C-alpha positions in Angstrom: 15.6 86.3 19.6 12.9 87.5 17.2 13.7 90.9 16.0 10.9 93.4 17.0 8.4 94.7 14.0 10.6 98.4 13.8 8.5 99.7 11.0 5.7 99.6 9.3 7.2 100.3 5.8 8.5 96.9 4.1 10.3 96.3 0.5 8.0 92.6 0.4 5.4 91.5 2.8 5.5 87.7 3.0 2.2 85.7 4.8 3.1 82.6 5.7 6.5 81.2 7.3 6.7 78.2 6.7 9.5 76.5 4.4 8.4 78.3 1.3 7.7 81.7 2.6 11.3 81.4 4.7 13.0 80.0 1.4 11.8 83.4 -0.2 12.7 85.5 2.8 15.9 84.3 3.0 16.9 84.9 -0.7 15.7 88.7 -0.2 17.0 89.5 2.9 20.4 88.7 1.5 19.5 90.8 -1.2 19.6 93.8 1.9 15.8 94.4 1.1 13.6 94.6 4.5 11.0 91.7 4.9 8.0 91.6 7.1 7.2 87.8 7.8 3.7 87.1 8.8 3.0 83.8 10.5 0.4 81.5 12.0 2.6 79.0 13.3 0.2 76.7 11.3 2.4 74.4 9.2 1.1 72.1 6.8 3.2 69.2 7.9 2.9 69.5 11.9 1.2 66.6 12.2 4.1 64.5 11.2 6.6 63.5 13.4 9.6 62.9 10.4 10.1 64.9 7.2 12.0 62.1 4.1 13.0 63.0 1.2 14.8 66.9 1.8 18.0 66.2 1.0 20.0 67.0 4.1 17.7 66.4 6.4 16.4 62.9 5.7 14.5 61.4 9.0 14.5 64.8 10.5 11.3 66.1 12.9 9.9 68.8 10.4 9.0 71.1 13.6 13.4 70.8 13.9 14.1 71.8 10.2 11.2 75.1 10.6 12.9 76.1 13.8 16.9 75.7 12.4 15.4 77.8 9.5 13.7 80.5 11.4 16.4 81.2 13.6 18.9 81.7 10.7 16.7 83.6 9.4 15.9 86.1 11.5 19.4 86.9 12.5 19.7 89.0 9.5 18.9 92.7 10.4 16.2 93.3 7.9 14.1 90.8 8.5 10.8 91.0 10.9 8.8 88.1 12.2 5.1 88.8 13.1 2.9 85.9 14.6 -0.4 86.6 13.9 -3.4 86.0 10.9 -3.2 89.2 7.9 -6.9 89.4 7.1 -7.1 91.5 4.2 -4.7 92.7 1.3 -5.5 96.3 -0.4 -3.7 98.8 -2.6 -1.8 98.4 -5.4 2.2 97.5 -6.3 4.9 99.9 -4.4 1.8 100.7 -2.1 -0.2 97.5 -0.6 -1.0 97.5 2.9 -2.1 94.6 5.0 -5.0 94.7 7.9 -3.9 91.5 10.4 -6.5 90.1 12.6 -6.5 92.5 15.9 -6.9 95.9 13.4 -2.9 96.5 12.8 -1.8 97.1 9.7 1.5 97.8 7.7 2.7 98.7 3.9 4.9 96.8 1.6 5.9 97.3 -2.1 5.4 94.0 -2.7 3.0 90.8 -1.0 4.6 87.2 -1.2 1.4 84.8 -0.8 3.4 81.3 1.0 -0.4 80.6 3.0 0.4 77.1 2.3 -3.2 74.8 1.9 -5.2 73.0 4.1 -6.1 69.1 3.3 -10.1 68.6 3.2 -10.1 64.8 4.3 -12.3 62.0 3.5 -15.3 62.0 6.5 -14.1 58.7 7.9 -14.5 58.2 11.9 -10.7 58.0 13.0 -9.2 59.2 9.8 -8.0 62.8 10.3 -6.6 61.6 14.2 -4.2 59.2 11.8 -3.1 62.1 9.3 0.5 62.5 9.0 1.0 59.5 11.5 -0.2 56.3 9.8 -2.4 57.9 7.4 -0.7 59.9 4.4 -0.9 61.7 1.3 2.6 61.3 -0.4 4.7 57.8 -1.4 7.5 59.4 -1.9 7.5 61.6 1.6 6.1 58.2 3.4 6.2 55.0 1.2 9.9 53.7 2.2 9.2 53.3 6.0 6.3 51.2 5.0 8.8 48.1 4.4 7.3 46.8 1.3 3.8 45.9 3.5 0.0 46.2 3.3 -1.1 49.9 1.9 -4.4 50.8 2.0 -5.6 53.3 -0.3 -8.7 55.1 0.6 -10.5 56.3 -2.8 -11.3 60.0 -2.7 -12.3 60.6 -6.3 -10.7 59.8 -10.0 -6.9 60.2 -8.8 -7.5 57.6 -6.5 -6.6 54.8 -8.7 -3.6 56.7 -9.7 -2.6 56.4 -6.1 -3.1 53.1 -5.9 -1.1 52.3 -9.6 1.5 54.2 -8.0 2.0 52.6 -4.6 2.6 49.3 -6.0 6.1 50.3 -6.1 6.0 50.1 -2.0 4.1 47.7 -1.1 0.8 45.6 -1.5 -2.3 48.1 -2.2 -5.5 47.5 -1.4 -7.9 50.3 -2.8 -10.7 50.8 -0.6 -13.3 52.4 -3.1 -15.8 53.6 -0.3 -18.3 54.8 -2.8 -16.0 57.3 -3.5 -15.0 56.7 -7.3 -16.7 54.5 -10.2 -14.0 52.2 -11.5 -14.6 51.4 -14.9 -13.3 47.9 -16.7 -10.4 49.5 -18.0 -9.1 50.5 -14.8 -10.1 47.2 -13.0 -7.9 45.5 -15.4 -4.9 47.4 -14.9 -5.2 47.6 -11.1 -5.3 44.0 -11.1 -2.5 43.6 -13.7 -0.4 45.3 -10.7 -1.9 43.4 -8.2 -4.0 46.0 -6.5 -7.2 44.1 -4.6 -10.3 45.9 -4.9 -12.2 46.6 -1.7 -16.1 47.6 -2.3 -17.6 47.6 0.9 -17.5 50.5 2.4 -15.7 51.8 5.7 -17.1 52.5 9.1 -13.8 53.7 10.7 -9.8 53.7 11.1 -8.6 52.0 14.3 -5.2 51.0 15.7 -2.4 52.2 13.7 -3.8 51.7 10.2 -6.7 49.7 10.6 -9.8 49.4 8.9 -13.1 48.4 9.8 -15.6 47.9 7.1 -19.3 48.6 7.6 -20.0 44.4 7.0 -18.1 44.4 10.1 -14.2 42.5 9.0 -11.4 44.1 9.6 -8.3 45.0 7.2 -4.8 45.5 8.9 -2.1 47.5 6.6 1.1 49.4 7.3 0.0 52.5 6.9 -2.8 54.3 4.6 -2.8 56.9 1.9 -5.7 59.0 0.6 -6.3 62.3 -1.9 -6.7 65.2 0.1 -8.1 67.8 -1.5 -6.4 71.0 -1.3 -7.5 74.4 -0.5 -5.7 77.7 0.2 -5.3 77.8 3.8 -6.7 81.3 4.4 -9.2 83.4 1.3 -6.6 86.2 1.3 -5.6 85.3 -2.3 -9.2 85.1 -3.9 -10.2 88.2 -2.2 -7.6 90.5 -3.1 -8.3 89.7 -6.8 -5.7 87.1 -7.5 -7.3 84.1 -10.1 -7.6 80.5 -8.3 -7.3 77.1 -10.7 -8.5 73.6 -10.5 -5.8 71.1 -10.3 -6.4 67.3 -9.9 -5.3 68.2 -6.1 -7.6 71.1 -5.4 -7.4 74.8 -5.7 -4.6 76.8 -6.2 -3.7 80.4 -6.8 -2.9 80.8 -10.4 0.6 82.0 -11.3 3.0 82.4 -14.1 7.0 81.0 -14.6 7.8 84.2 -12.6 5.5 83.7 -9.4 3.5 86.4 -10.4 -0.1 86.2 -9.7 -2.9 88.0 -11.8 -2.4 91.2 -9.3 0.7 93.1 -10.3 2.7 93.0 -7.2 1.4 90.1 -5.7 3.4 86.9 -5.7 2.7 82.7 -4.4 4.9 80.2 -4.1 5.0 76.7 -2.4 1.8 74.7 -2.0 -1.0 76.9 -2.2 0.5 77.7 -5.8 2.1 74.7 -7.4 1.3 70.7 -7.7 2.8 68.2 -6.6 3.3 69.1 -3.0 6.7 68.7 -0.9 9.1 70.4 1.0 11.4 70.3 -1.2 9.5 71.6 -3.9 8.2 74.2 -1.9 11.8 75.2 -0.7 12.5 75.7 -4.3 9.4 77.9 -5.5 10.0 80.0 -2.1 13.6 80.3 -3.3 12.8 81.4 -6.6 9.8 83.8 -6.1 12.4 85.6 -3.7 14.6 86.4 -6.9 12.1 86.8 -8.5 10.7 89.6 -6.5 13.6 90.7 -5.9 14.2 91.5 -9.8 10.8 93.0 -9.7 12.4 95.3 -6.9 15.6 96.5 -9.4 13.5 96.6 -12.7 10.0 98.1 -10.9 8.4 98.7 -14.9 8.4 95.0 -15.5 5.6 94.1 -12.8 2.7 95.7 -14.5 4.0 93.3 -17.6 3.2 89.8 -18.7 0.6 89.7 -15.7 -1.5 86.4 -15.8 -4.8 87.2 -17.4 -7.4 86.2 -14.5 -10.1 85.3 -17.5 -7.6 82.6 -18.9 
């Protein structure tokens, strides 16, 4: 059972109802604050059938983890859940207005951006269909299950050689250069020392489970494939609201300070959209901290405008 949106005025509006957003909302409703969670239902890990490395839930379907968390959250009387897409944020601390795609609007004293990210994958035929199934980004989440087999790393940029180096902890690695990166002699020597094979022939497509068809016709078979997708916020809300963004080795994220504050007073951010590296564990931890920081700002409102990030920094 989900609570209806009974009022349009909330202490906190959380945009994004995945792990980080729910973890933040849980802290806030347990402090008896009124919270609206706005969610599109597009969890980043919705393509994966199992989640690994999250304490107490190792090997569980991530959809089951999210559904259980949501059931527990909506049992709190000050929690409202709205399925839909937030389109715009206007106003200022204590008087924010969030407008939905259908034109509805609601007010909140604080905004938490738990938007998550979108993965920009290499444009290789067959790759997107296997994302989260046999093509992965995090060795800590998916490396163990490959049983020390053959691992292919599809290069996307300079980070890919580091990814290949690290993955030698989980299996025998081949780095598929695919015209995406130039490897200097020092990097090639280090990869060779770690037993990484380097394949310079371009990729034509991904076949079967994790088979790579090269342009020259050869077929390379792997237990699994990894690639470093470039990440961007899943929606342009943060930038449109004036929040400073920053470039990281994994892509673009919302800039936050140690208190989860963005550069706009009263707007906070957490989870994958605001931190690297990415994992379910980090998202939950980031969300829980953001919820506590927002609650503290409601207790001491004079601190909201202090120690904000300078957008030009």
